[in-house]
Structures are given as C-alpha cells and as structure tokens.
N, C-alpha and C positions, 0 to 999 in steps of 0.2 A: 874859632869853633869848628871842629873837624867835620861835623855833619853838614854844615853849610858848604864846606869846601868839596865834599863828595858829591853833593847834589849839583853844584855848579859844574863840576867836571863831567858828570854824566850828560848833562844837557849839551855841553859843548861837543861831546863825541857824537851824539845823535844828530846834531846840526851838521857836523862835518860829513857824516855818512849821506845825509839827504843831498847835500851840495854835490857830493861825488857821483851819486846815482843820476842826478839831473844832468850833470856834465857829460856822463857817459851815454845818455839817451840820444838817439839820432833824431834830428828834427823831422816832423811829418810822419813818423812811424805810427800805424794803427794797432790797437790791441786786437789779438786774435778773436774771431767770432766763437761764441760758445757752441758746442755740439751737444744736442740733446739725445740721449739714448731712448729709443722707442722699439715697440714690437708691431709688426704689421701682419695683415692677412690679405690674400688675393680675392678680388671680386670673381665669383665663379658661378657656373650654372648648376642648379640643384632643384630637386622637388621640394615643394613647401606646402604645408597644409593650412587651409583656412579654418581655424578653430574659433568657434563662438562660445564664449564663457558667460555664465550668469549664475546667480544664486537661486536656489530652488528650495521648496519644502517637500518633504517626503510624505507619500500616502501609500497605504497598503495596495498590493496588486489587486486584491479583491476583498470585500468585506460584506457582512450582512447583519443588519439590526433585526433580530427575530422578534416580531410583534405578534402576539396571539391573535387569532381570528375570532375568538370567543372570549367572553368575560367569565372567569371561573377562578376559584381559589387554587393556589399552587399546592399540589399534593407532595411533590418531591423533586429536588434537583439531583442530578447525577454528576455534575461537574462544578468546579469552582473557577474563579478568575485566575487566569494564567495557565489553565490546563490545555494541553494539546488535544485536539479532537479530530476525528475522521469524518469524511463525508458520509451521511446517512446514520451517524451515531445518535442514539437517543440522549437528549440533554436534560429534559424535564418532562414531568407528567402533571397535567391539571386535573382537578376533580371532575370525574366523568361518569358517575353511576347513573345519573338521569339520562345521559346520552346513550349509555350502553343499553338501558331499558327501552329507550325509544327505538334503537336499532333492532333489538330483538322483536319488538312489536311489528316493526315494518317488515321484517323477514317473514313473520307469520302471515301477515296480510298478503305478501307476495305468493307464498305457498298456497293460500286459499284461492287466490285469483287464478293461479295456474290449474288448480283442480277444477274450478268452474269452467275453464276453457276446455279442458279435456272432456268434461261431461257434455258440454255443448256440441262439440264436434262429433261425439258418438251417440248422442241422444236419439230416441225415436222421432219420426217425422210427425208434424202436426196432423190433425184429422183431415183438414182440407187437402193436404198433400196425399194422404192415404186414399181419399175418395177419388182424387184425380188419377192416381195410379190404377184404381179399379176401372175407371172410365176408359183409360188407355187399353187395359187388358180386354174389356168387352168390345171396344171398337176394333181391336186387332182381330178378335175372333170373328166378328161380323164381316170384316174385310176378307178374311181367309175364306169364309163360306161363300161370299158373293163372287170371289175370284174363281172358286171351283165351279159354281153354277155357270159363270160366263164362259169358262174354258170348255165345259161339257157341251153347252148349247152351240158354241162355235164349231165344235167337232161335228155335232149332229147336223148343223146347217151346211157344213162343207159336204156332208154325205147326202144332203137333200132330205133329211128326215124331219126337220122342223122348219117352220116359216121364218122369214126375215124378222117379223115383228117380235117373236120370242127372243131372238138373239139381241135385238136392240134393247128390249126391256132388261135382259140380263146385264148388258153393258152399262146401262144407266144405273142400275142398282150397284154394280161394282164400283163405278166412279163415285157415287154418293158415299159408299162405305169407306172408300179410300180417303175422301175429304174429311169425313168424321174422325177417322183415325189420326190424320195429320193435325187436326184442331185439338184433339185430346192430348196428343203427344206434346205439342208446343205449349199447351196450358200447363202440363205437368213440369216441363223444363223451366217455365217462368216461375212457378211456385217454388220449385227446388232452389233455383238460383237466388231469388229475392229473399225468401225466408231464411234459407241456410246461411247465406252470406251476411245478412244483417245480424243474425245471432252470433255468428263467428266473429264479425268485426267488433261487436259490443264486448264479447268475452276477451278478445285480444286487447282491446283498449283498456280494460280493467287490469290486465296483466302488466301492460306498459306503465300505467299509472302507479301500480303497486311497486313495480321495479324502480321507478323514479323516486318514490318515497323512501324505499329501502336504501338506494344509493346515497340519497341526501343524508339520511340518518347515519350511514357508515362514514360519510365524509365529515360530518360534525363530530363523530366519535374520534376520528383521526386527528382533528384539529386540537384535541386535548393532549396530544403527544407532540413535543417539540423536538425536531431532528436538525442536525447540522447540515447545511446545504453544501459544505465544502470542507476540505482539510484546512486546519488553521489553529488559532489560539483564541480562547475565550478572553476578551479584553474588558468586558463589563458584565456585571450581574447585580443589578441594583436592588433586587427584591430578595426576600427570604421565603422559605417554605411556610405555608399557611396564610401568606398575604394574598390579596386579590390581584390577579393579573388581568389587565384590560387591553382592549383593542387600540388604545390611544397612546401607548408607551411601550418601548422595547423591553422584552423580558431578558434577552441576552444579546451580546454583540460578539460576533466571531470575525476575526481578521486572518487573512492569508498573507503572511509576510515573507513567504518563500520568494516572492518577487515584490519589488517596490516601484513606485512611479514618482519621479521628481517633477514637480510642476514649476517651471521657471518662466519669468516674464522677459521676453526678448524685444529689443527696440525695433521699430519699424524698418530702419535702414538695413538691418541684418536678416530680416525675415525672408527676403528674396533668395537668399542662399540656402534656405532650409527646406527639407522635404521629409515626408514619412519614410523611414528606413535608414536615415543617416546614422552612422556609428557614433556612439557617445560614451562618456564615462561619468559616473556619479562618485564624487569624493567626499568622504566625511570630514568632520572638523579636524584640522591640523594634519590632514592627509592620512588619518588613521586607517581608513578602509576605502578601497576603490572598487567599484562595481562596473562591469562592462554592460552596456545596454544599447538600445536603439530608440530613435524618435518614433513615437506611435501616434502623436497628435500634433498638428500645427493649426492652432485656432484660426479660422477665417475672419474672426471679428477682433477689432482692437478695443482696448480699454480706453475710453475717451479721456480719462483723467491723466493717463500716462503715455498714451500713444504706443503702448506695447501690446503684444499678443502672447497668450499663454501657450507654451510648448511643453509636451509631456515626453519624458524619457523613461522607458521601462527597462529594468535590469534585474537579473537574478540576484537573490540575497542569501546565498548558502551560509548556514550557520546563524542567520538572523542577527548579524553584528550591527547592522543599521536598523533604526526603528522609526516608524511613522511619526511625523511631527518634527523631526530634526531638520535643521538647516544644512544644506549641502552645496557643494560647488558642482555645477553641471558644465561639462566641456563637450561640445558637439563638433565633430569633424564634418564641415559643410562641403568641402571640395578639396581636391588635390591638384595643384598647378605644377605641371612638369616643365623642366627646362627653364626655370625662373632664374633671374639674375639676383643673387643673394650675397649679403655681407653679414659678418657678426654684429649682433646688437651693440656690442661694446665699442664699435667704431663710430657710432653716432654721437656727435658732440652735444652737450647740454645746450639747448636753444633758448633764446629769449623769446618772449611773446611776439608772435607775428613774423619771426624771421625764418620759420620753417626748419627742416632738418638739414644738417651739414656734416661732412666728414673731412678729414685731412688725408690727402693723397700724396704719397712720396714718389717723386719722379726720379729719372736717371741721374739728375744732378744732386740727389739727396736733400732736396728742399721740400718742406711740407707746405702744400698749397691747399687752401680751403675750397671745397666744392659743395655747392648747394645741390641737394638731391630731393627727388620725390619718392616717398616710400609707399609700399602697399601692405601686404600681409606680414604679420609678425608671428612666428612660431618658436616659442622658447628663446633660444639664443640666436635665431636666424631672422633676418629682415629682408623682405623683397624690395628691390630697387627698380622703380619704374622709369626714372630719368635721372641723368646727371653723372653716370658712371659707365665704364666699358669693362667688358670681361678681361681679366688679367691685371687690372690696375691694383696697386698695393695701397690699402687704407690702414691708417694707424689704429691699433686696437688697445695698446697700452702705452702710457706716457704722453698722450696728446693733450691732456687737460692743461690749459693755460698757454699753449704754444701759439705764437703769433704766425701770421701768414708769411711764407717764405723763410721760415726758420730752418737752419741747418740741423739735420738729424743724422743719427747713426742707428741703423737697423740692427737689432740684436735678436738672437734666437731666444725663444721662451726658456727661462731657467738659467740664462747666462749670468755670470757674476763678474763684478769689476775685478 
C-alpha cells in the first residue's frame, strides 16, 4: 500500500530531526528571557486642580409666579405662553370699572377736604376773638393816655409845679393801665392760638384721611393691571380671558433663563474645599453645552438622609440652550495645587480590593518593578502622587497590564512600530 509507506517514511524523518536537535543542544543552556515592549512617562512636578463633580438640576436664574392681589374676572391677556417679555411690560388686565369709580370718588373727596382746609385757614375769627381784639385795643389806648399823664406830671413835679401826691397817683394809674393791657393781649394770643390751631388741625386731618383713601383706591385700581417684574419668558398661563382670577393661584409665570442655577448635592467630605466664588462649569447631557459659572451658595445645613449639602452654581445661559429642569454635570474648581508630583492616570495598575494603587517603575536595569503608591487629586489624565514615587522615575503607561514583577522590558517611543 503506497499511502502506508509514505506515512511511515514521514514519521521516521521527523523522529530523526528531533534526535538531531536534541543531540546538538548544549547541556544546561537556558532559554532567553522574553523582553516586553512598553512605553513610559516620567514622574514630574506640575500644577493640578482639585475638581469636585456632581450631578445637578437646573433652575432659572430668576422667576416670578404672578398672583393677583384682588379677585376679579380677566378682561384681557396681552401675552401667550412662550412669549419673551420686558420688565414693566403690561401682561394682563383684570375687570376694574368698580375700582376706577371708587378711585374717582376718592379723588373728589380729597379735593373737597383741601378746599375746606383753605377756607379754615382764611376764615374770619370767631366773635370771642373779635371781642378780645377790641379789649386789647381799648386797653392800649388807656395805657397810652395814662403814660402821657404820668410823663406830664413828672415833668411838672421836677419843675416844682405839682405836689408829690399827684405824681404818685399818675404813676399808679399808668401801672394799672399797663397791667390791663398785658392781660388783654395775652388773652387774645391764647384765643388765637387755641382756636385757630384746633380748627386748622381738624381741617388738615380731614385732608390726610382723604388722601389716604384716594391712594388706597388708586393702588387697588393698579392691582387690576398685571406687569412683568423682569425680562424673561412666559412659561405658564393657566387661565383664559373671562375666567375669574383669584388671590390663591398664579395668573402667569415669568422665568428669566438668561442665567441658570444648577443645584447639586455634594458629599460632606468634599464640602470643606468649597466656598462661594469658586469657578465652575455646567455641562449639558452628552457634553452638548457647557456654561461657565461660579458657586453662589454653599448650604450650611446637611441633608440628614444623605449627609450631603446643596451647592448652587450660577452661570450665564446665552441663547437659552439649556433649560430649567434638565439634569446636568457640575464641575467645581475647588483649589489649585502647585508643584505637585504627578503621573499619567494610565500608569496606575488595575488594583484588587484592599491592595491600594500601584505602578510599574522601570529602573536602569530595564526591569519593571511594582511600587505601591498613595494617590491624591485626579484631574483628567493626571493623578497626584502623595507617597511611593520620586521625581524623574519612569512609570509604565502602555504595555504594563499582566507584567510580573522584575520582568525585562524594552522602552519604546510612542508610535514606534516593530
């Protein structure tokens, strides 16, 4: 059988070759150690940022739920949901004919009170005041006459023409006339002051009361007009013209989304690094939009159920690309550590639970040795090393997976080919 002879011959040739190779091999010779190609990076000094990240919910920078202060039917809306509005813009009118009539009546009452005040301040004096003025005039005339008699007799007395007794009588009469005049004058002043002031105060009080009623009526009339308190967008308008607007439910909601606030819950261990004013970014889903902002609030109270605190990051939202209610990623730059010892994140070996972080360091003998390290901050592709490495050491960044301690390696440049 030819096929059987061919198979037997092939087997014999292979056996002969194996015997020849074994005979040529030197006794005790070791197989060469495998050399594993790797890429390395130097441990170096660099600045690194402590960035705290968390998910947050977006809220508008400002918003107002406009609730009427009076109960009245809606006469007219001037905006619809989704409209952009300006601060001070008239948004809606409520039925106000009764309020307008009340304001007009209050204005009339105020005008009447003012007229009464003017009449009071210019009116003739009461009879008692008139009589007192007459008494003052009479007493003044008597005083003048007594003074002239006294002065005349004093002159005659000095010349020796009249006796002392007549001079004394004239002096007593003059003093009595002067006292009567002073009494009459003070009585008139008292009447003028008390009577006039009382009437003036009463008239003035009527004016103030009328003014208060008029201002209250004008305010109620203004309550029937709904204005926007800010620039923004109308996000809700639940009622229609003709329906009753009440003081217990918003008539319109206006949001200012030119800036947004992301509220994120931060673990207690990271709160000590945060403060108001920290730079931050707000990133939309899939990184579609990124807003720059700052921390505006770090809550002093913790949520007892999660031991986290709420932190607010506010950022401008030009174009309105992000919207309130969306879930976003918040990244807060808590601090910058200068002159830190850093390595690429790719150098850190996958660690088993409880073993900590480790890297492979290539020494001058081209052997890869495992080093246990203590890491700190991680920023993107950089990792801070606190212990376990020295500046300038070379750590394996590519090709180190699965390498045993003290494995012979060959360092290649990135992009090198066999």
